[in-house]
Steps between C-alpha positions, in 0.01 A plus 500: 500500500625844418566684827281807539636767731158662500375187673783508752444866574132440553587296810587827670145630471306178446318535828327815382442409135154364432447156352695209353551368150182344364643161395172399337555787255840372386543290185875437526684437824851641525634334815785270395396240758199427276624280214253660255617852581581752229817625669537789253174670601566850636278683746420848626379472859280733704796657679666598171171645373479707817866609501485617138160669533376293207133591490432316174599159367690667215721684751554186710610292200789738429671328795544184288813492277417480130163670548428839344213743484328518161258786456243535226480877519213538255281287732660599832565130572796377703625149440825309531752316288685199638825414322367680194154339486213745519202455726275326245755216523534508881161424662399658832334289770343575838521199733552284191199644316574664160381862508629643174240665273327230287500703176872580470675335800624835631462641850560855622713417803470856631138415580612211726589636844707303752323558833366142511803334337732285712734373230556522124654193334672535162597198289724537194635242257373177657136555601301212644239348263259528794460870410322407177542661158670818376807510729736566209688777681438399861224537757418745780288386796367753753441320829263665744524515878370244744448561873682289760374639834163515673473867410750711309517776246655818370360844429677779316463834327724738313534798270730557203575751226224581253227532764536126549367298789483138612294321762485131575388247760582129513377282784436133555461210734626143510303272731681179418241324287389813320636842415381822342649821367376829361714765335376835368711774342484827309787655303442820302662814366394809302816527291873440498762767450754488219870560554618860497736388221207421272466746211147580386423305185212342314178551695667542841631824651670347806427511871185305581460217250179552307232232543716280726252445784410151619320315779513134600281337763510136600332258736624145565295256707639155580343218704666165553442164663778266620337184641835330561874535447490410129175638356402859432214678320480873433268741320615843386315804370706789362349816352713772341343828390727737311490810287777685320578777258701487179795742522559703187776437249792709628775481236564635152172462310683555169744214560483231228388233742180300505443568870468879462126500564270651760185361659227671700414187696381429852424168672208551744499123554793260518341225707594144586310251715629153588327210673700185563489184707821311580523152649766258621394149605722210604340190346749285692856528631641503145242682284396865521219657296511875437233695313435859398165632374447860402308774324701811412322808363637808325296809412672784317350825374680778311339836433634682192481878531528781248757663730641462852218358716329787682155641562498653150636203304281247323520123476528413130536123534499227763699175496353245739619144564320254725716186533517203731678166535374173643764245585626218710799284576537156652839370611592160641830466685632145546779441750637185337789461745696728731711587195234519228202725432255496208254780427214493247275792416216615276442874463228667298389860464224635280524868407197714415542840336220748425555828314201716590374735228389812687366667184288209378353290782452136413796460266763414758762262363628197687805279484564181695796268528596193705855416607574155643827368640593147605811494719741244643802550726733234643761571768779265606756540775780310326745535791525724804667754271311462171133570427343462157165650399338444162158579365286580200168650404271473202314827448220578257301812419160484331293793375132451582360831375643794302244761400539826310270782392396543140280808507226409746544128438712264708716255305771257603866463409648160411605301807826306528671302776867479595700279737851441634701233683741636761760269661750632756757381750721633780795357692625622840837401644577587862877509483525587870297666774613832353473432125217391273536470122204464266401489135171484312355476151136586443295512183211737561218646292254787494157480341379790281248727669154588378637846426795358302265299282205732444559864594518769229662733758297808414503429128873437454523117497359214293394207725691170480286224657749223415786614725702220661657471844831676556790272599812550709782283633642644822844395628641592841802407711583652835657482842386591849809564710501561873820703536464516878210464740417865427564531125321308226567542127296383204607487135278390210583476130199475269417464133155499338451415133150578381320414179158574349494829690183692426622819332348778290563518126386750238238352264283638217149610592326249274186506714477879509463509879803702609509874558684668212559167329806421717471163665690270729439142603620279784689200364718215634823626344712628786818335630657641815804417709546623857823424682660642810618466857355586841723552803382578853657523845298508821686590818405504865798681653372510858180576686530866396591479132391299196524551125381358170651572157434356155616548142339373179637496147268402217549500124173461310480485121242435232656240272481488119390863487788740426253790457334465842761318715417652840271377773338797673469581870811311615800680654824314427642583844322548831615525860304516825620540857341538841647563845323469834673663795358502853726714723260423784230235524217745445638671185551373143677700231444347155660651189456322167626565147418377150683552172375405154679553170329614181217294355342506156144629499451471123645262243276597209720547194254756361564739787849422630638349818412697814666441834440622852775666698675297768406600853613468860239526777543519876238474774530543876273383781531563875277302735455552875328264747426675831341171611536158344161499325502857365712620209525856368678547166602784272682483171588645165499325163716605204714718727695653211181588308604308187299552182456153347247291312421139407263578213571774244293810577410399855749634759499354851459669836770734626595540866217405738449476876292284731414451867305213651419315819409139568390322815507122546286322758 
């Protein structure tokens, strides 16, 4: 298991941190004592989330080497890339339940707050077949809190720059045979302020960022039943209610780049609701049955305005999606011997998409698809030093309905199926108590989305219903090295070779459906190669001082395409560091830094190659605990007020301040 200093540091304050890891919500175990463990899984724990003031999942994931923010500025969405793979190829789960949007497999991770999150698990390269389909670039599992005491909880509130405020309450009880938890939170702001180094450009004059307000509210209710030491049953209800603005394009509007556009958009509704039931039942001493059943809903509404939304502006158009997913998973774990484990699983999810026509009631269009995965994983402890894990999945995607509008009539596109077989294997060698070597090879796939197949993308694309699954072979070798009892290093070398990538190509407008006669189409033509290295060092110097540093190098190229050779949104070099210094027991001083080199934000040969600037950011937090259960904190983010951006035309926040308080009971 990779040593996590965040976990070690949490021992200092564990007595006042609410909850424990919800094991029923895990898909992969990472403890090396379990022979089926994925020992390369990396985690962000609750203490790290707290120390770094990571209020959203996107912010928390930046603590994982090889993970980068990817922003779709023209939709005000924040996602991630893991080792070069974008978020449509890295599914997001909550307690093992897939929660990505059914239509396009994306998720705005800035809408997912962390107040009820106990741990975030990230798998790269080798990903257990028990996750199901579409783990081509990895998997991210958000594991919620679970109470351990008869009565416990945490309440907090804070303010931050941009007229921002946060309030939250988490409390629960564990009565032995049953437990319950409720968590409610609100996180909102009126605007964010741009750096003083930003020069007015495009549709932005600097200072307060136009149309950058947002609000996110969440409630999480969990009830569980544990009749004995082996069995557990839990029901969860999570409701997220969000709204957000669309900041204006803030760069050169005359630049020859496809992204130089402006949108008068506002999301009054960005809502998700999840219901899920998780079970674990020991059929006998050697067989365990685990199941997951869920309904996940997504409602999204965009108002299009004739100018900046205000009392005088008018709504000219409304885009409204009403989607949901029904799904389930059954897993059987067979303990064949003390040294052998066999896991079998069946996973199925059915996605329902509805595009509501606000102008013409009764002509809503619907699309439906079913994804099924059959998984197998076998683990063998060959010797006390060597563990071998191998597995495979067969995944298939079927389109059940694909409607489109033709005037006032509803017609249907052709429907095609696609499938993929994905074998993988990993070998772990414990050279000594201080050194573990490992290697893995994993063939993974990613099914085309409903949007990939059928969307015209506002009249610019010709649908391609017969898209096939994307394929990738991921190689990884690495070492976990305990330098001393207080210093642990990790090095990973990785290579991903992808084929049948779904990419955009220019095509003639033979159907006459594209605006201005210029058309694109999604096709299985892309070939990509991602290779690089991740290095991290976690140190626990003494009871007063700890540190964590990491460096990632990644080289990502589009193969067989000398005109468009660059993969966007990937910095070649990145570095992150965090220090925690406690001069006295009641005070923590936590500076952290992050550096990212340039990244391409456009690789369209018609417009030229555009890159971001490299940037160096520094944050500082000071926390004070007058009593053990009460913490008061102040801090500043982006101390040097750097002007930087991830997406062309959409600069990020400059220097900002915050103050908050939390009380644990």
